[in-house]
C-alpha positions in Angstrom: -12.8 -15.3 13.3 -14.5 -15.1 16.7 -13.4 -17.2 19.7 -16.7 -19.0 19.5 -16.0 -19.9 15.8 -12.6 -21.1 16.7 -13.9 -23.2 19.5 -11.4 -21.7 22.0 -14.0 -20.0 24.3 -15.8 -22.4 26.6 -19.5 -22.1 27.1 -20.8 -20.3 30.2 -21.1 -22.7 33.1 -24.6 -24.3 33.1 -26.7 -24.5 36.2 -26.4 -27.7 38.2 -29.8 -29.1 37.3 -30.0 -28.5 33.6 -26.4 -29.2 32.6 -27.6 -32.6 31.6 -29.4 -31.2 28.6 -26.4 -29.2 27.4 -24.1 -32.2 27.9 -26.6 -34.4 26.1 -26.7 -32.2 23.1 -22.9 -31.6 23.1 -22.2 -35.3 23.1 -25.0 -36.3 20.7 -24.1 -37.6 17.3 -27.1 -35.8 15.9 -26.1 -33.1 13.5 -29.6 -31.7 12.8 -31.7 -31.3 15.9 -35.4 -30.3 15.6 -36.9 -28.4 18.6 -40.7 -28.9 18.2 -43.3 -27.2 20.3 -46.4 -29.1 21.4 -48.4 -25.9 21.4 -47.6 -22.1 21.2 -45.8 -20.8 24.3 -44.3 -24.2 25.1 -40.8 -22.6 25.6 -39.3 -23.6 22.3 -37.5 -20.4 21.7 -36.1 -20.4 25.2 -34.7 -23.9 24.7 -33.1 -22.8 21.4 -31.5 -19.8 23.1 -30.3 -21.9 26.0 -28.6 -24.4 23.8 -26.9 -21.8 21.7 -25.7 -20.0 24.9 -24.5 -23.0 26.9 -23.2 -25.6 24.4 -19.8 -24.6 23.0 -20.5 -25.5 19.4 -20.7 -23.3 16.4 -24.4 -23.8 15.7 -26.4 -23.4 12.5 -29.9 -22.1 12.9 -33.0 -22.3 10.7 -36.7 -22.9 10.9 -39.6 -24.7 9.2 -41.8 -21.8 8.6 -41.7 -18.6 10.7 -40.5 -18.1 14.3 -38.9 -15.4 16.4 -41.7 -12.8 15.7 -42.0 -9.9 18.2 -45.7 -10.3 19.1 -47.5 -13.6 19.8 -50.5 -13.4 17.5 -52.4 -15.8 19.8 -52.0 -13.8 23.1 -51.0 -10.4 21.9 -48.0 -10.5 24.3 -44.3 -9.9 23.6 -42.5 -13.1 22.7 -39.0 -14.2 23.7 -36.7 -13.4 20.8 -34.1 -15.6 19.2 -30.7 -14.2 20.0 -27.9 -16.1 18.2 -24.4 -15.8 19.6 -21.7 -14.2 17.6 -20.5 -16.5 14.8 -23.7 -18.6 14.6 -24.6 -19.5 11.0 -28.2 -18.3 10.4 -30.5 -19.3 7.6 -33.5 -17.0 7.3 -35.3 -14.9 4.7 -34.6 -11.5 3.3 -38.0 -10.4 4.6 -37.3 -11.5 8.1 -34.0 -9.8 8.2 -35.7 -6.6 7.1 -38.5 -6.9 9.6 -36.2 -7.6 12.5 -33.6 -5.1 11.4 -30.9 -7.7 12.0 -27.4 -7.1 10.7 -25.4 -10.1 9.7 -22.6 -10.9 7.2 -24.3 -12.6 4.3 -22.5 -15.6 2.9 -24.9 -16.9 0.2 -28.4 -17.0 -1.2 -30.2 -20.3 -1.5 -32.5 -21.1 -4.4 -35.6 -21.3 -2.1 -38.2 -18.6 -2.3 -40.9 -18.0 0.4 -43.6 -15.5 1.0 -41.0 -13.5 3.0 -38.4 -13.6 0.2 -35.3 -15.7 -0.6 -33.6 -17.9 2.0 -30.2 -16.5 2.8 -27.3 -17.7 5.0 -25.2 -15.4 7.1 -22.9 -15.1 10.1 -24.5 -13.7 13.3 -23.0 -10.4 14.4 -22.9 -8.7 17.7 -24.3 -10.9 20.5 -27.5 -9.5 22.0 -29.4 -8.7 18.9 -32.5 -10.6 18.1 -33.5 -12.0 14.7 -36.7 -13.3 13.2 -36.1 -16.8 11.7 -38.2 -17.9 8.7 -36.9 -20.8 6.8 -38.0 -22.9 3.8 -41.5 -24.3 3.8 -40.9 -27.8 2.5 -39.1 -30.7 4.3 -36.7 -31.2 1.3 -35.7 -27.6 1.4 -35.2 -27.5 5.1 -33.0 -30.6 4.9 -31.0 -29.0 2.1 -30.6 -25.8 4.1 -29.5 -27.7 7.2 -27.0 -29.6 5.2 -25.6 -26.4 3.7 -25.2 -24.9 7.2 -23.1 -28.0 8.1 -21.0 -27.7 5.0 -20.3 -24.1 5.9 -18.9 -25.0 9.3 -21.8 -25.5 11.7 -21.1 -28.4 14.2 -24.8 -28.9 14.8 -27.9 -27.3 13.3 -31.0 -26.4 15.3 -34.2 -26.6 13.3 -36.9 -24.4 15.0 -40.0 -26.4 14.1 -43.3 -24.9 13.4 -45.9 -25.0 16.2 -47.9 -28.3 16.4 -46.3 -29.6 13.2 -44.0 -32.6 13.4 -42.5 -32.2 10.0 -39.1 -30.9 11.1 -38.8 -34.0 13.3 -38.9 -36.3 10.3 -35.8 -38.4 9.8 -35.7 -36.9 6.3 -34.9 -33.6 8.0 -33.5 -34.2 11.5 -31.6 -36.9 13.3 -32.4 -35.6 16.8 -35.6 -34.2 18.4 -36.3 -32.2 21.5 -40.0 -31.9 22.5 -41.1 -28.6 24.3 -44.3 -28.8 26.2 -46.1 -26.4 28.4 -49.0 -25.5 30.6 -50.8 -23.9 27.6 -51.3 -27.3 26.1 -54.6 -27.9 27.8 -57.0 -26.5 30.4 -55.9 -28.6 33.3 -52.6 -30.1 34.6 -53.9 -33.6 34.1 -54.8 -32.9 30.5 -51.4 -31.3 29.8 -49.7 -34.5 31.2 -52.0 -36.7 29.1 -51.3 -34.8 25.9 -47.6 -34.7 26.5 -47.3 -38.4 27.3 -49.5 -39.3 24.3 -47.1 -37.2 22.1 -44.1 -39.0 23.6 -45.8 -42.3 22.8 -46.3 -41.1 19.2 -42.7 -39.9 18.7 -41.3 -43.2 20.2 -43.4 -45.8 18.4 -41.8 -49.3 18.2 -39.7 -50.2 15.2 -40.7 -52.9 12.8 -38.4 -55.9 12.8 -35.9 -56.8 10.1 -38.2 -59.4 8.6 -40.8 -56.7 7.9 -38.2 -54.4 6.4 -37.0 -57.4 4.2 -40.5 -57.5 2.7 -39.8 -54.2 1.0 -36.9 -55.7 -1.0 -37.8 -56.1 -4.6 -40.5 -53.5 -4.6 -40.1 -50.2 -6.3 -40.6 -47.6 -3.5 -42.2 -45.1 -5.9 -44.7 -47.8 -7.1 -45.4 -49.4 -3.8 -46.6 -46.7 -1.5 -49.0 -49.3 -0.1 -47.9 -52.8 0.4 -50.1 -55.5 2.0 -48.9 -58.8 3.4 -51.3 -61.8 3.9 -51.3 -64.6 6.4 -49.0 -66.7 4.2 -46.4 -63.9 4.0 -47.2 -63.0 0.4 -46.8 -59.3 -0.5 -48.8 -57.2 -3.0 -48.4 -53.6 -4.0 -51.8 -51.9 -3.9 -52.7 -49.7 -6.9 -53.3 -46.6 -4.8 -51.0 -43.5 -4.6 -51.8 -43.0 -0.9 -54.4 -43.6 1.9 -55.4 -39.9 1.8 -59.2 -39.8 1.0 -59.6 -43.6 1.6 -62.4 -44.8 3.8 -64.7 -47.7 4.7 -64.6 -49.3 1.2 -60.8 -49.6 1.3 -60.8 -51.0 4.8 -63.3 -53.6 3.8 -61.1 -54.5 0.8 -58.0 -55.1 2.9 -59.9 -57.2 5.3 -61.4 -59.3 2.5 -57.9 -59.9 1.1 -56.7 -61.5 4.3 -54.3 -58.6 5.0 -52.3 -59.2 8.1 -49.8 -56.3 7.6 -50.3 -53.1 5.8 -47.1 -51.1 5.0 -47.8 -47.5 4.2 -45.2 -45.1 2.7 -47.2 -41.9 2.9 -49.5 -40.0 5.2 -52.2 -41.6 7.5 -55.2 -39.3 8.0 -57.9 -39.1 10.6 -60.5 -40.0 8.1 -58.8 -43.3 7.3 -58.2 -44.1 11.0 -61.9 -43.4 11.8 -63.0 -45.7 9.0 -60.6 -48.4 10.1 -61.7 -48.3 13.7 -65.4 -48.3 12.6 -65.1 -51.2 10.1 -62.3 -53.5 11.4 -63.9 -56.5 13.3 -63.1 -56.5 17.0 -61.2 -59.8 16.8 -59.4 -59.0 13.6 -55.7 -58.6 14.0 -53.9 -56.0 11.8 -50.4 -54.7 11.9 -50.0 -51.2 10.4 -46.4 -50.2 9.5 -45.7 -46.6 8.6 -42.5 -44.8 7.4 -42.0 -42.8 10.6 -44.1 -41.1 13.3 -44.4 -37.8 11.4 -46.6 -39.3 8.6 -49.4 -39.8 11.2 -51.4 -36.6 10.5 -53.5 -37.3 13.6 -54.0 -35.9 17.1 -51.9 -37.9 19.6 -55.2 -39.1 21.3 -56.3 -40.6 17.9 -53.0 -42.5 17.7 -53.6 -43.9 21.1 -57.1 -45.1 20.1 -55.6 -46.6 16.9 -53.0 -48.5 19.0 -55.7 -50.1 21.1 -57.0 -51.9 18.0 -54.0 -52.5 15.7 -50.3 -53.0 16.1 -48.6 -49.8 15.0 -44.9 -49.8 14.1 -42.5 -47.6 12.1 -39.8 -48.3 9.6 -37.7 -45.3 10.6 -37.7 -44.3 14.3 -37.1 -40.8 15.6 -34.2 -40.1 18.0 -36.0 -38.1 20.8 -33.3 -36.6 23.0 -35.4 -34.9 25.7 -38.6 -33.2 26.8 -38.6 -29.6 28.2 -41.4 -27.9 30.2 -42.7 -24.4 30.4 -45.2 -23.4 33.2 -46.5 -20.2 31.4 -50.2 -20.0 31.0 -53.0 -17.4 31.1 -54.3 -15.9 33.3 -51.8 -17.4 35.8 -48.8 -19.7 35.3 -48.4 -23.0 37.0 -45.7 -23.4 39.6 -42.7 -24.6 37.6 -41.9 -27.5 39.9 -45.5 -28.7 39.9 -45.7 -28.9 36.1 -42.2 -30.3 35.8 -42.8 -33.1 38.3 -46.1 -34.1 36.7 -44.6 -34.3 33.2 -41.5 -36.1 34.5 -43.7 -38.7 36.3 -45.8 -39.1 33.2 -42.8 -39.6 30.9 -41.1 -41.9 33.4 -37.8 -43.5 32.5 -38.3 -43.1 28.8 -36.7 -39.7 28.3 -34.9 -37.0 30.3 -37.0 -34.0 31.3 -35.8 -30.5 31.8 -36.9 -27.0 32.7 -34.2 -24.7 31.4 -35.4 -21.6 33.2 -36.1 -23.1 36.7 -33.0 -25.4 36.7 -34.9 -28.7 37.0 -33.9 -32.0 35.5 -34.9 -35.6 35.8 -32.8 -38.2 34.1 -34.0 -41.8 33.3 -30.9 -43.6 34.7 -31.5 -42.5 38.3 -35.0 -41.0 38.3 -33.5 -38.2 40.5 -34.7 -34.6 40.2 -31.6 -32.5 40.2 -31.4 -29.7 42.8 -32.5 -26.3 41.6 -32.7 -23.0 43.3 -33.8 -23.2 46.9 -37.0 -21.9 48.5 -38.0 -18.5 47.3 -35.4 -18.6 44.6 -37.6 -20.9 42.5 -39.5 -18.6 40.2 -43.3 -19.1 40.3 -44.0 -17.0 37.2 -42.3 -15.8 34.1 -42.5 -12.4 32.5 -44.7 -11.7 29.4 -45.3 -15.1 27.9 -42.5 -16.4 29.9 -40.2 -18.1 27.5 
């Protein structure tokens, strides 16, 4: 057993500014932490590597979809590689192991097949080698994989989420979320900040009160994917499997039925939202309650438009731990401290914000930006696609 496995070897000392992120994860009660990227090149892989290096836990590692490939198919540039420390429990596919030529001690094969072969679990070998991570493709399978990694001895599991997909952040998969954002998210700094803060708004939607949750009692969850509540507090399960494909006619129906609250168990699509915003009378009050933020299959900007017209709440909130920033962009990166400060100002006191490369941190409690490298020691660019 390695010293890391035994827990006798302390993690390398973290830099002064970013130790808050590592302490936050180390102390967190979250056992399955999803790292989701707002866009490609948001620094997601760098955050994963930093956590595995600096937090003295035995981590498990898996992915929703494929990550850790050598070449970024968007930019054609070399990507940062996932380098698990010795003793890390890794769940990936047989195809990814072969493509990355990664050697690890196999423990077991899971009953999940992907386009890249079976999902297998093994123990990471010599530190310094990079592996391609490609996990299961369904949320249920990702959760089962993460649970198995915990059973095999991982203290926490990092779920490397697919780009621009919030699925791995679902409470059905993870109980902690880190959002990685970067300069590649939009064409201007102002747009990057707007998209990031809108996504934070989406991930931290308010939670429905206990009275609303009580309305679900007595209804079969499988048969009541849609539940409407009228002004008298009466509930009715609607005879529709979901809102997918529903448009103006359905919106007119729920308005006609004096619907005050609509509780939705499945996905909310942009078609439905556009129909709702087009048809709902301006003075009409409606409360829309969804299972959790990940069922909103919408751009963050559309969610913002929706919230201007209806009260939007969730039954199951996400536990968002932090936001991280990455200044890489083409043809020239932003200055790290410029992007970091803009994002931290936009997020405000809602969440801590970190740049794990440039040693920058702002914590909600004090609003203080921790000291990083001085003067010319602050990097103003990052190699390849940076992180």
